[in-house]
DODREN-633204 format. One record per atom (N, C-alpha, C, O): atom name; x negated, y negated, z; residue in three letters; residue number from 1. Coordinates in steps of 0.02 Angstrom, whole numbers. Last residue first. Example, Ala and Ser with C-alpha at 12.3 -4.5 7.8 and 13.67 -1.06 7.14 Angstrom:
% residues 2
site, x, y, z, code, pos
N, -642, 112, 354, SER, 2
CA, -684, 53, 357, SER, 2
C, -645, -2, 394, SER, 2
O, -670, -57, 402, SER, 2
N, -660, 284, 390, ALA, 1
CA, -615, 225, 390, ALA, 1
C, -660, 165, 390, ALA, 1
O, -712, 166, 423, ALA, 1
This chain:
% residues 69
site, x, y, z, code, pos
N, 289, -2130, -174, HIS, 69
CA, 311, -2093, -121, HIS, 69
C, 269, -2113, -63, HIS, 69
O, 277, -2087, -8, HIS, 69
N, 205, -2194, -257, GLU, 68
CA, 274, -2208, -272, GLU, 68
C, 297, -2225, -194, GLU, 68
O, 312, -2276, -163, GLU, 68
N, 95, -2188, -269, ASP, 67
CA, 90, -2227, -251, ASP, 67
C, 201, -2240, -259, ASP, 67
O, 239, -2288, -264, ASP, 67
N, 103, -2050, -343, LEU, 66
CA, 95, -2051, -294, LEU, 66
C, 84, -2105, -246, LEU, 66
O, 67, -2089, -188, LEU, 66
N, 152, -2057, -462, ALA, 65
CA, 193, -2037, -433, ALA, 65
C, 157, -2036, -367, ALA, 65
O, 195, -2013, -325, ALA, 65
N, 27, -2085, -539, LYS, 64
CA, 99, -2167, -529, LYS, 64
C, 137, -2149, -468, LYS, 64
O, 156, -2191, -427, LYS, 64
N, 26, -1956, -585, LEU, 63
CA, -42, -2000, -524, LEU, 63
C, 22, -2050, -520, LEU, 63
O, 68, -2030, -484, LEU, 63
N, 101, -1961, -670, LEU, 62
CA, 95, -1918, -649, LEU, 62
C, 77, -1936, -559, LEU, 62
O, 104, -1930, -504, LEU, 62
N, 6, -1996, -783, GLU, 61
CA, 94, -2072, -760, GLU, 61
C, 86, -2007, -695, GLU, 61
O, 37, -2028, -664, GLU, 61
N, -107, -1943, -811, PRO, 60
CA, -95, -1980, -786, PRO, 60
C, -42, -2030, -737, PRO, 60
O, -44, -2071, -690, PRO, 60
N, -69, -1771, -801, ASP, 59
CA, -49, -1846, -849, ASP, 59
C, -81, -1872, -799, ASP, 59
O, -91, -1841, -747, ASP, 59
N, -208, -1672, -844, LEU, 58
CA, -177, -1701, -753, LEU, 58
C, -151, -1736, -813, LEU, 58
O, -183, -1740, -866, LEU, 58
N, -316, -1588, -888, ARG, 57
CA, -254, -1593, -917, ARG, 57
C, -197, -1641, -858, ARG, 57
O, -142, -1617, -844, ARG, 57
N, -428, -1516, -826, GLY, 56
CA, -410, -1610, -839, GLY, 56
C, -373, -1604, -898, GLY, 56
O, -397, -1615, -954, GLY, 56
N, -440, -1407, -748, GLU, 55
CA, -442, -1405, -828, GLU, 55
C, -442, -1479, -853, GLU, 55
O, -462, -1489, -911, GLU, 55
N, -377, -1423, -618, GLU, 54
CA, -447, -1409, -639, GLU, 54
C, -472, -1391, -717, GLU, 54
O, -524, -1362, -730, GLU, 54
N, -268, -1495, -651, VAL, 53
CA, -329, -1523, -622, VAL, 53
C, -376, -1504, -661, VAL, 53
O, -406, -1531, -707, VAL, 53
N, -185, -1402, -687, ALA, 52
CA, -191, -1437, -749, ALA, 52
C, -261, -1481, -710, ALA, 52
O, -305, -1500, -748, ALA, 52
N, -196, -1306, -591, ARG, 51
CA, -237, -1271, -652, ARG, 51
C, -236, -1337, -690, ARG, 51
O, -283, -1341, -730, ARG, 51
N, -120, -1367, -484, ASN, 50
CA, -220, -1365, -490, ASN, 50
C, -226, -1331, -552, ASN, 50
O, -286, -1329, -565, ASN, 50
N, -2, -1364, -547, LEU, 49
CA, -45, -1434, -561, LEU, 49
C, -114, -1424, -541, LEU, 49
O, -162, -1456, -564, LEU, 49
N, 37, -1234, -563, MET, 48
CA, 33, -1263, -606, MET, 48
C, -22, -1337, -623, MET, 48
O, -56, -1356, -670, MET, 48
N, 22, -1217, -410, GLU, 47
CA, -21, -1163, -464, GLU, 47
C, -46, -1195, -520, GLU, 47
O, -104, -1198, -539, GLU, 47
N, 147, -1306, -370, ILE, 46
CA, 60, -1290, -344, ILE, 46
C, 6, -1246, -369, ILE, 46
O, -51, -1244, -344, ILE, 46
N, 215, -1253, -436, GLY, 45
CA, 217, -1301, -459, GLY, 45
C, 135, -1321, -419, GLY, 45
O, 84, -1344, -443, GLY, 45
N, 247, -1107, -377, LEU, 44
CA, 248, -1119, -453, LEU, 44
C, 216, -1172, -469, LEU, 44
O, 178, -1163, -517, LEU, 44
N, 298, -1183, -257, ARG, 43
CA, 234, -1109, -239, ARG, 43
C, 220, -1118, -343, ARG, 43
O, 165, -1141, -359, ARG, 43
N, 421, -1250, -270, VAL, 42
CA, 353, -1266, -238, VAL, 42
C, 294, -1223, -265, VAL, 42
O, 246, -1248, -294, VAL, 42
N, 485, -1118, -325, VAL, 41
CA, 494, -1213, -376, VAL, 41
C, 412, -1219, -372, VAL, 41
O, 366, -1210, -412, VAL, 41
N, 479, -1049, -219, GLU, 40
CA, 436, -1015, -270, GLU, 40
C, 433, -1071, -341, GLU, 40
O, 396, -1069, -390, GLU, 40
N, 574, -1118, -175, SER, 39
CA, 530, -1117, -102, SER, 39
C, 461, -1117, -175, SER, 39
O, 416, -1158, -185, SER, 39
N, 704, -1124, -222, LYS, 38
CA, 668, -1200, -207, LYS, 38
C, 587, -1187, -180, LYS, 38
O, 548, -1233, -167, LYS, 38
N, 717, -963, -297, SER, 37
CA, 700, -996, -240, SER, 37
C, 678, -1063, -249, SER, 37
O, 629, -1068, -286, SER, 37
N, 791, -877, -401, VAL, 36
CA, 728, -917, -397, VAL, 36
C, 732, -964, -344, VAL, 36
O, 760, -1016, -362, VAL, 36
N, 863, -723, -454, LEU, 35
CA, 846, -776, -427, LEU, 35
C, 803, -804, -423, LEU, 35
O, 753, -773, -439, LEU, 35
N, 883, -609, -575, ARG, 34
CA, 829, -653, -521, ARG, 34
C, 851, -707, -517, ARG, 34
O, 861, -743, -566, ARG, 34
N, 961, -572, -663, GLU, 33
CA, 958, -533, -619, GLU, 33
C, 905, -541, -583, GLU, 33
O, 877, -493, -558, GLU, 33
N, 1025, -702, -724, PRO, 32
CA, 1084, -655, -662, PRO, 32
C, 1028, -594, -669, PRO, 32
O, 1062, -546, -689, PRO, 32
N, 905, -811, -687, ASN, 31
CA, 934, -767, -734, ASN, 31
C, 986, -717, -695, ASN, 31
O, 977, -700, -637, ASN, 31
N, 813, -974, -643, SER, 30
CA, 849, -912, -634, SER, 30
C, 886, -872, -664, SER, 30
O, 928, -912, -686, SER, 30
N, 755, -1077, -709, LEU, 29
CA, 736, -1026, -710, LEU, 29
C, 759, -967, -701, LEU, 29
O, 742, -916, -732, LEU, 29
N, 859, -1157, -657, GLN, 28
CA, 865, -1173, -728, GLN, 28
C, 822, -1079, -742, GLN, 28
O, 848, -1033, -773, GLN, 28
N, 874, -1181, -542, TYR, 27
CA, 920, -1149, -571, TYR, 27
C, 913, -1144, -621, TYR, 27
O, 962, -1123, -651, TYR, 27
N, 735, -1224, -514, ALA, 26
CA, 760, -1148, -479, ALA, 26
C, 817, -1141, -547, ALA, 26
O, 805, -1104, -595, ALA, 26
N, 772, -1354, -549, THR, 25
CA, 722, -1323, -575, THR, 25
C, 718, -1238, -564, THR, 25
O, 699, -1200, -608, THR, 25
N, 880, -1443, -480, LYS, 24
CA, 897, -1395, -519, LYS, 24
C, 853, -1375, -572, LYS, 24
O, 873, -1372, -630, LYS, 24
N, 811, -1420, -351, THR, 23
CA, 898, -1355, -357, THR, 23
C, 883, -1348, -423, THR, 23
O, 872, -1293, -448, THR, 23
N, 719, -1499, -361, LEU, 22
CA, 724, -1442, -362, LEU, 22
C, 745, -1377, -358, LEU, 22
O, 724, -1319, -359, LEU, 22
N, 808, -1599, -415, LEU, 21
CA, 737, -1589, -469, LEU, 21
C, 731, -1532, -451, LEU, 21
O, 732, -1490, -497, LEU, 21
N, 841, -1629, -271, SER, 20
CA, 897, -1610, -324, SER, 20
C, 860, -1584, -386, SER, 20
O, 890, -1537, -412, SER, 20
N, 733, -1662, -189, ASP, 19
CA, 769, -1610, -194, ASP, 19
C, 828, -1563, -251, ASP, 19
O, 845, -1506, -263, ASP, 19
N, 702, -1769, -243, GLN, 18
CA, 669, -1729, -270, GLN, 18
C, 679, -1650, -242, GLN, 18
O, 651, -1598, -260, GLN, 18
N, 816, -1862, -232, ALA, 17
CA, 808, -1862, -306, ALA, 17
C, 736, -1781, -297, ALA, 17
O, 727, -1746, -347, ALA, 17
N, 800, -1855, -98, GLU, 16
CA, 837, -1818, -110, GLU, 16
C, 837, -1796, -209, GLU, 16
O, 850, -1744, -238, GLU, 16
N, 619, -1824, -46, THR, 15
CA, 694, -1872, -71, THR, 15
C, 736, -1840, -91, THR, 15
O, 718, -1784, -108, THR, 15
N, 546, -1736, 79, ILE, 14
CA, 553, -1764, 1, ILE, 14
C, 612, -1769, 5, ILE, 14
O, 652, -1739, 39, ILE, 14
N, 420, -1686, 191, VAL, 13
CA, 477, -1732, 181, VAL, 13
C, 486, -1766, 114, VAL, 13
O, 450, -1811, 93, VAL, 13
N, 343, -1518, 242, VAL, 12
CA, 348, -1599, 213, VAL, 12
C, 411, -1617, 203, VAL, 12
O, 456, -1575, 204, VAL, 12
N, 268, -1394, 302, GLN, 11
CA, 339, -1438, 305, GLN, 11
C, 318, -1525, 275, GLN, 11
O, 283, -1571, 296, GLN, 11
N, 217, -1249, 276, LEU, 10
CA, 206, -1338, 280, LEU, 10
C, 279, -1360, 264, LEU, 10
O, 325, -1345, 226, LEU, 10
N, 132, -1100, 340, ARG, 9
CA, 215, -1124, 326, ARG, 9
C, 169, -1210, 342, ARG, 9
O, 126, -1229, 382, ARG, 9
N, 72, -986, 256, LYS, 8
CA, 46, -1056, 285, LYS, 8
C, 109, -1080, 281, LYS, 8
O, 141, -1082, 229, LYS, 8
N, -12, -781, 237, SER, 7
CA, 31, -867, 211, SER, 7
C, 38, -905, 265, SER, 7
O, 20, -884, 320, SER, 7
N, -97, -663, 164, LYS, 6
CA, -61, -737, 238, LYS, 6
C, -40, -788, 236, LYS, 6
O, -68, -842, 233, LYS, 6
N, -47, -523, 103, GLU, 5
CA, -51, -604, 79, GLU, 5
C, -54, -646, 127, GLU, 5
O, 0, -674, 134, GLU, 5
N, -37, -372, 132, ARG, 4
CA, 4, -432, 103, ARG, 4
C, -41, -494, 136, ARG, 4
O, -61, -497, 194, ARG, 4
N, -131, -220, 24, LYS, 3
CA, -132, -290, 104, LYS, 3
C, -105, -330, 68, LYS, 3
O, -117, -342, 9, LYS, 3
N, -59, -105, -30, PRO, 2
CA, -64, -178, -47, PRO, 2
C, -82, -204, 6, PRO, 2
O, -35, -212, 46, PRO, 2
N, -64, 74, 9, MET, 1
CA, -4, -4, -10, MET, 1
C, -40, -60, 1, MET, 1
O, -57, -62, 60, MET, 1
């Protein structure tokens, strides 16, 4: 049996608009056989953001969002 990866709990405060985006994205990624949770969307987003930064293809417009929150 594979060893289970250790996980950490992270609490963040998000806006109503961000929560709506999470819900919308989870719904769009889900299908009748597999429902995707908002937590899974966040985990996927972390992986995608890290990959974009490492590969130097992060949209500079996204960084502006950091100043807005």
